[in-house]
C-alpha positions, 0 to 999 in steps of 0.5 A: 573248907566250909561245906553246907549240907542241905537236908538231914535225912539219911543222905544228908547225914551220911554226906556230912559224916563223910565230909567231916571225916575228910577234914571239912568244916560242915554245917547241916541245914534243915528247917524241919526238926526231928526228921519230920519231913524225911522219907528216911523216918518211914523207911524199913531199914533193910540192907537187902541188896539181893532182894532189891535186885529182884526189881532193880538194876544190877547197880543197886546190888553192886553198890549195896553189897557192902552196906551192912559193913559200912553201917556197922563202921558208922554205927557199931552195934546197930546192924542186925545180920540175920538175913532175909526170909522171903515166903509166899502162900502155896497158891503163889509159889510161882511168885517165889520162882519168879523172885528167885529167877531175878536175883542171887544170894539165896537158899531155897528153904522148905517147911522145916527150914522156915520153922527153924529160922522163924518158929512163929511161922512153923507150918504156915509156909511150905517153901521160901527163899533165905538170903543169909548175907542180908541185914537190917537196922532201925532207921529211927535209931540210926538217924538219931544216933548219927546226928548225935555222933556228928554233933559230938564231933563238931558238925553244926546243925541249924534250922535257921536259913543261912547264906550259901555265900558263907560256904565254899561248897554246897551239897543238896540232899533235900530229896523230894523237896526238889521235885519240880526243880530238878529235871526228871525227878518224880515222887513215889508215894510210900505208905507204912504202919507200925503194929505192936504185939507180944504174940509174934516174934520175928528175928529178921525181915520177912517178905511176903510175896503176892502178885498184886501186893507184896509187902515186908514186915520188919521187927523192931524192939519191944514188940514193934513191927513195921509193915510196908510199903506201897509204891504209888506213882504220885507226889501227892502227900497226905495220910495213908489211904483206907485201901492201903491200910486195909492191904497192909493189915491183910498181909500182916494177918496172912503172915500170922493171924496173931497180927489181927489183935495187934495195936496200930501204933502209927501210920505214915506216908512219905514221898520218895524222890526217884529218877527215871531209872530209879537209881540215885545220882550225884552231880555238880551244878555250879557251886553245888553238888546235888545228891538225889534219887535214892528212891526205895534204896535210902539206907542201902545206898546212902553210905556209898553214894555219900562217899561219891558226893564227897569225892565230887566236893573235894575234886572241885571240878568246874564242869558237871560230872554225872556219877549216876549209879550205873 
């Protein structure tokens, strides 16, 4: 079986791995080298099913519960299992209670507990929520490592257009590129920035709640932090806006004032592909299987949805079968 996977973001790479593991001869086509147009490149990399449940359907929690285990099996040693810390200022304590009411898997923590988890935040927050079962990874390291692994195992990558007729099956993982082609698919703009500072250390993702502009801060290596992300209902591409940059920087400063002296290393904006219920979908369209709509849950849901895409490829069912995440 020769399968062409279109798209080399997190969806395309996890599908390619799943297909190859089942014995398919896989070629991955993407005209953009080095993940230049992949929304995955701008992701936070949080494997946080309980936190995501606060604003997402129950299916995101159930499909994402084993995400850390799946990624550890794919890329051993790349997953950091330090949990997630959620905090809010004293005046926004109601936001913490609202967040807690919409999910599970957390422990209430007080000022001393927060200081023990994140010494840099000592005496800065009186209350918080700790999600010990959550994890994170560095998406950029993961994308490169997975592509290298696939290449070493014989998966072919090409940026030169190929004919669908040369393959028995097609899996379309082109994400936002299908906006306007796929029914109900829309774009949700996300903006982020990278800061560098040696004055702040964090061991885990920290979410700072605010009724208007909640954000996350995820530590990378070597003093880097990713700050994100906006959620703007538009498929308009382009650089980060001044307003979003200001809001993200203000929130980082609110978490810890030392971020005021951090260097802005990178800013970015990307379009997340989303469906009306904000859940991903895998379905057959003739010869092709289409996997799309990962929205803000790319690294969390990609491995399990990739397995469903591979199931559909190998089933060879002539009729459409919607395996929407529900």
